[in-house]
C-alpha positions as CSV (number, residue, x, y, z in Angstrom):
1,M,-6.1,15.1,34.1
2,K,-7.1,12.4,31.7
3,V,-5.0,9.2,31.4
4,T,-4.1,8.1,27.8
5,S,-1.9,5.1,28.7
6,H,-1.3,3.0,31.8
7,V,1.3,0.2,31.8
8,Q,2.0,-2.1,34.7
9,R,5.1,-4.3,34.9
10,E,7.0,-6.3,37.6
11,Q,10.2,-5.1,39.0
12,D,11.6,-7.3,41.8
13,D,8.8,-7.5,44.4
14,W,7.1,-4.4,43.2
15,I,4.7,-3.5,40.4
16,L,6.0,-0.5,38.4
17,H,3.2,1.7,36.9
18,T,3.8,4.2,34.1
19,V,1.0,6.6,33.3
20,M,0.8,9.0,30.4
21,L,-1.5,12.0,30.5
22,A,-3.3,13.9,27.8
23,N,-1.2,16.8,26.3
24,I,1.8,15.9,28.5
25,D,4.9,14.1,26.9
26,V,6.5,13.1,30.2
27,P,5.7,9.7,31.9
28,F,4.4,9.6,35.4
29,V,5.8,6.7,37.4
30,F,4.9,5.0,40.7
31,K,5.4,1.7,42.5
32,R,2.9,-0.5,44.4
33,K,3.0,-4.0,45.9
34,K,-0.1,-5.1,44.0
35,R,-1.5,-4.5,40.6
36,Y,-3.8,-1.5,40.1
37,Q,-7.0,-1.4,38.1
38,S,-6.5,0.0,34.6
39,L,-6.6,3.8,34.7
40,Q,-6.7,4.2,30.9
41,G,-9.4,6.7,30.0
42,A,-9.9,7.7,33.6
43,N,-9.6,11.2,35.2
44,V,-7.1,11.3,38.0
45,N,-5.6,13.8,40.5
46,L,-1.9,13.5,41.0
47,T,0.7,14.8,43.4
48,Y,4.2,14.4,41.9
49,Y,7.7,15.8,41.7
50,P,10.1,16.0,38.7
51,A,13.0,13.5,38.5
52,S,15.5,12.3,35.9
53,V,16.7,8.8,35.0
54,M,19.7,7.6,33.0
55,I,18.6,5.2,30.2
56,A,21.2,4.0,27.7
57,G,23.5,6.9,28.7
58,M,20.8,9.5,28.0
59,E,19.1,11.5,30.7
60,M,15.3,11.2,30.5
61,E,12.8,13.3,32.4
62,Q,10.0,11.7,34.3
63,M,7.6,12.6,37.1
64,R,7.6,10.6,40.4
65,V,4.0,10.2,41.6
66,V,3.5,10.5,45.4
67,R,-0.3,10.3,45.4
68,I,-2.7,9.2,42.8
69,K,-6.5,9.3,43.1
70,R,-9.3,8.6,40.6
71,S,-11.6,11.6,40.3
């Protein structure tokens, strides 16, 4: 899967990563202790499961990444 967008931001002691993939409208989210190299434009293999989050009173769908590997 090709990454179209990769955003990293701090959340407490963790770095929260949000990845958007080509032709998929749902964000893929994972946490790490350190920053990751930019994945924008890279091909990746993902293992994930669906989840939902309440944002401003609305339920939003997202995918929780369990494993991500550059391919």
